[in-house]
Structures are given as C-alpha cells and as structure tokens.
N, C-alpha and C positions, 0 to 999 in steps of 0.2 A: 934906393928909390928917390929920384929927384922929385921936387914938388910937381904934382900932377893934378890938373883941374879937369874934372869930368862932369858933364851934364847928361842926365837921363831924362827923357821926356816922352809923353804919350797922352793918353786920356785916362781919366779917373776910372778905376776898375781893372786896369792892366797890371797893377802891382809895381808901379814905377818907384814908389817910396820904399817898398820892401827891398827892391833891387839895390838901391843906394845904401840901405842899412846893411845888407849882406856884404857889399863890397867894402864899406867903411869898417865894419866889425872884423872882417877877415884881415884887413891891413893893420888895424890897431890892436885888437885883442889877441888875434891868433898869429900875427907876424911881428908884433912888438913895435910897430911904427906909429904914426900919428894920422888922425883923420878928422875931418869935419863933415857934417851933412846938414843942409838946409833944404826946405821944400816949399812949393807953392802950388795952389790949386786955382782953377778958374772958378767963377761964381756958381757954375752949375754943379760942382763937385763930381759925382759919378757921371761919366760920359763927357765931362768937360776937360779942358786942358789941364795937364798936371806935369810938374817937373820937379826934379831933385838935383841938387848940386852936391858933389862930393869932391873933397880935396884930400889927397894922400901925400904923405911926406915921411922922410926918415928923421925929420927934426920938427920941433914945435911949429905949428901953423899960426901965424900972427893975424891973418885976415881970413875969416871963415867963408867969404863969398867968392864964387867963381867970377873972374873978370873976362878971360878968354879961354874957353875950354880947349884942351888939346885932344880930348876924346868926347865925342857926342854919340849917344845911343838914342835912337828915335824909333818909336813904335806906332806913330800915326803921321799922316800927311800934314796935319796942322802943326804938329811939333817940328817936323822937318822944315816947313816954310818959316816958322817963327824963329827957330834957333840956329839953323845952318849958317846964317850970316855971321854969327858970333865965332864960329869955329876957326881956329888958327890955320894959317897956311901950313901945309904939310901935316895937318892933323889927321886923326882917324875918325871915320864916320861908320857907325854900325847901325844897320837898318833892318827892320822887319820887312822882308822883301815882298810879301803879299799885300802889305798895307801902305808902303811908301814908294813913290816914284821919284827917282833921283835925277837932278839936272842942275845946271848953272852952279858948279862948285868952284871954290878957289883953287889956284894952282897947287898941285902936289898932294891934294887930299886923297888919302887911301880909303876906299870904300869896301866894306865887308858886309855882305847881305846873308840873312838866314831866314828860312821859313819857320820862324819860331812858333807861330800859332799852329801850323800843320804838325810840327814835331810834338807839340803839347797834346794835340788831339790824338796822336798815335798812342799816347800814354793814357788816353781816356779822360783827360781833364784840361780843357782849353785854358783854365785859369793859371796854369803853371808856365805859361809862355814867358813870363818875366824871368823865371829861374833858368829856362832854356837860354834866354838872352844873356844871363850872367855867365853861364857855362861857355857860351860862344865868345863873350867878352874875354874870359880867362884865356881861351886858346889863342885868340888872334892878337891880344896885346901882350901876354906874358907878364903883365904888370903885378899881379897878385898871385901868389902860389895857389895852385888848384886845390891842394889839400886844405889849406887855410880857408878857402872859400867853401869847401864842402862842410867843414866844421861850423862855419858861420851860417850856412843854410840850415843845418840841423838844429842850431842854437836859436834860430830866428822864426821858426814855424812851429805850430802845435805838434806835439810828439806823434799823433796819429797820422799826420801828413808828411812826416820827415822822409819816409821811404819814397813816396811819390815825388817830392821835391828834389831829393838826391838823384833819382832817376832822370828827372828833367834836367838837372845840372849836367849830368853825365852825357845825356843826349846832345845838349848844346855844345859841350866840350868836344865830344867826338866829331860833331859836324864841323866845328871850327878847326880842329886839328887836321881833318881831311882837306879843308879849304886851303889852309896854309901850305900843306904838302903839294896840293895841286898847283898853287901859285909858284912855288919853288921849282917844281918839276917842269913847269912851262917856261922857265928861265926868268921869271919875275923876281923882283926884290922883296924880301920880307925881313925887316929889322924888328926886333922886339926889345923895348917899345920903339916905334918908328918915328918918333918926333922929339925935338928938343923941348922938353916941358918947361924948364926954367929959362927965363929970359933975363 
C-alpha cells in the first residue's frame, strides 16, 4: 500500500469520525500497516461541518495531516463544496448520492455514488449510513482488505450493535461490488486503487 491520503466529511451526527477510525484500525491493527487519523468539527458540533483525515501506508507516516487527498468521501453538500477543490486530479470521489449534487470536478476524477442513507434505512437504522459508506469504500477502492474492515467494524462499535453494523458494511460492500461490475461490463475502466497516491 503506497501512502494514501483520505478525507471523509459530512455533518456532525453522520458518524464521519467513526468511519475514519474503522478504516485506520483495519489498515494498521488488522493488516499490519500504518495509519494516522485527525478530526475537526464546526462550531455547531452535531449538525455542523465535520471531517476526518486518514493516512494509510505500509511504512511509518512522518506527517499526520492530509495535504492533497487522493480519496474524498462526502456525505453532505457542504462537505462537497468545501473539500472537493482539495482532491487530486485523477482522484476518487465517493458521495452519498441523495445528499450530494456533483459538478465542476477536476480532470480525471472518478466518481462513485451510493444511496447510503436509503440502504441504512432498509436495515432499520439510518444511523449506520457511515458504515454502509465504509463498505462501499472498500469495494470501489480495494485499498483495505474487506475482512480487516469487518474486524475493525466489530471492534469499534458496542457489542450489541455489532451485527447491525456488519450488516451495514456488507450492504455497502455488495452495492459497491455491483457498481464496479457494472462499470467494467459497460466497457469502462476500473483500476484498484485508481490513482497514483504517492507523489
């Protein structure tokens, strides 16, 4: 795994921070790599802007802050407007399709959209949309092993919510796997991961 800079963003209450923790834990604890995670909140806290930065690498990380994310995961329109300009050319943009309208992107950016909130509601709990997003992230980037992510999910939520969250991960992963298959069958390109992370 080359050095990979990821930003996840949305609004407070969507589980943005937990998503970053799960990804970082999967890569470091369960895959033996290295990870850093930093977070920031808007002044309003719940309902306000919220973002987390996650860096993954197979060697020690010398600087813990994201400078130019290669992958951006956004769960709100505000997050999209604020952070999309930072995304690298040829980067990967993952959006919650019912909450984010996409436009004016840099050349080569690959966009993957998922109705994470609707998929979470199908499981009876809208609050697990963040874990649906993590499952979708796993499928479309191939960056972190899906089984390592499942272990990190189970290890990061209260035991009585583990089954629900694992179901949410699987739902997002299945949706992402189907999306990738659809792209390939339509003659599109899908490289995993699709960007040169290290510069």
